[in-house]
N, C-alpha and C positions, 0 to 999 in steps of 0.2 A: 326499520331494519336496514342495516348497511348492505351494500352489494355483496361483500364477502360473506356476511352472515346468511344472506339469501342463497348464495351459491353453495355454502356448506349444507344448508337445509335441503336444497335440491339434490345435491350429491348424496346425502343420507337417504333420501327417498329412492333414488336410483339404485343405490347399493342394497337397500332392503328388498327391492323388487326383483333382483336378479338371483341366480342360483349357483352359477359356476363361473368364477372369475380368473382371468389371467392378469396379474399385476406385473408391469414391466418397469425395470430400472434402466438407467442410461449406461451406455458403454463406458468402460474404465470406471466401474462403480466406486463411489465414495460412501462414507457413512450416512449421509443424508438420504441419498436415493435408496440405499439398502435398508436403512432404519425405517424410512417411510414405507417401503414395500412390505417389510415384515411386520411393522405395526399394523398396517391395513389388513394384512393377512390374518393377524391375531384378532382384530376387531371383527372381521367377517366370519371367521371360524367360530367365534364366541356367539354369533347369532345363527349358527347352523348352516352357513354357506360353505361351498367347496371352493378351494383356492389353489392356484399355483403361482409361483414367483419366477419370472424369467429375466435373464440378462444375456445379451449377445456376447459379453465378455465373461471370462472366468471370474467367479466371486472370490475375492481374497480370503484365505483361510482365517485371518484374524476376525472376520465377521461371521464365522460359522455359528456362534452362539445365538445369533438373531433368530434362527429357525428352530431353536430348541423348544420342544413341546407342541410344535405345529404338525398337523397331519399332511398338509399340502396335497390334497387328494383329487383336485380337479384334473381330469384327463381330456375333457372336451369343452374348453371354455366358450361361453356364449357372450360374455361381457369382457371387454378389454379396458384396463385402467392403466394409465401412465402416471408415474410419480417422479417429480423432480426432473422432468425431461422438457427442456425449453424448445427443442426443435426436432423434427423428424430425423435429421441426420444422426442424432444421438441415440436412436433406436438400434443402429447397426443393422444387421441382417433381419432382425425381428419385425421391422416394419413390413417388409415384403412377405415374410413367413406367416404373419398373422393377418394377412389380407389387406394391408394398407388402411387400417381403420383404428380409431381410438374412440371409445364411447365416453370415457371420463378422463380428464386430465387434472391433476392436482399439482400445483407448482408455486414457486415463490420468485421466479426470475422475471425481471421487468422486460427482458428480451423475448419472452415467450411468444411463439408463433401462433398460438390459439388454433390448433389444428384438430381439436376434438369436437365431438358433438356437444359435449357439456364440459365447461372449463371452470375451475376454481383456481384463481391466480391472485395471490396476495404478495405484492412486491415489498410490502412493509415487513413481512415475516422474515426473520433471520434464517429460517430453515423451513423446508417443506414439512419436516417432522412436526412442527408446531401446528400445522393444519390437520395433521392426524390426531393430535390431542383435541382440537376443536371438533373434529368429526366424531371421535369417540364420545365426547360430551353430548353432541347433537343426537347421537344414536342411543344414548343412555347405556353405553357399554362401560362396565367398570374396568379400570386399569389393572390388568394382570401384571405379574412380574415380567412376562415376555413382552407385552405391549409397552410397558413403561421403559424397559431396557432399550427397546428398539427406538422409541421416540427420543430418549435421552442421548442415544448414540448419534442420531441425526442432528440434534441440536448442538451437542458438544463438538462434533467434527466440523460443522459449518460455521461455528462461532469461535473456533480455537479455544474451547473450554471457557467461553464467555469473555474472551479478551479482544476479539476483532471488533472493528467499528460498526458492524451490522448488529451487534448486541444492543438490545433496547429493553424497555420495561416489560414488554410482552415476553421476551426471552427469559428474563429473571422470574417472571410470574410462572411460566411453564416449568422452569427448574424447581420452583418451590412446590408446585403441584406434584411433580414426579419424585420429590425427595421423600 
């Protein structure tokens, strides 16, 4: 089993064991951080978990569809998950507000500072959203329209609709699964 696959499995077990999650996106959010956050929110809600999604910056209205159908009902998070956040400075004010801790970090940036208790970092992935697809598979969560839309948003924004040089076979495979 590869290091990434082992990390996905460990992350899946951590997520199954929790009950109320805060998923954090980076400041000045883009489609990958938001797509990853809302995909993970959908995955967790589908297995009965309570979730909230937070970002220190305003979420652009063009991404409002990502939350459609979600309850986002966690008011007292016990587990904190960061998605697509390479360093603490990208948390903005939320790092301090949430107690300066991160239980799980899922990211694709080679520059990641590895500041979480548990990290899943795949620098070969063209977007963090691809890791959400792997996580859904590892957790046996079927892809709902909401989850698939969120993952697809993350992939297409970080790859320039499959045109940037970070696009690879894994990217196209993910696109085929989501089609």
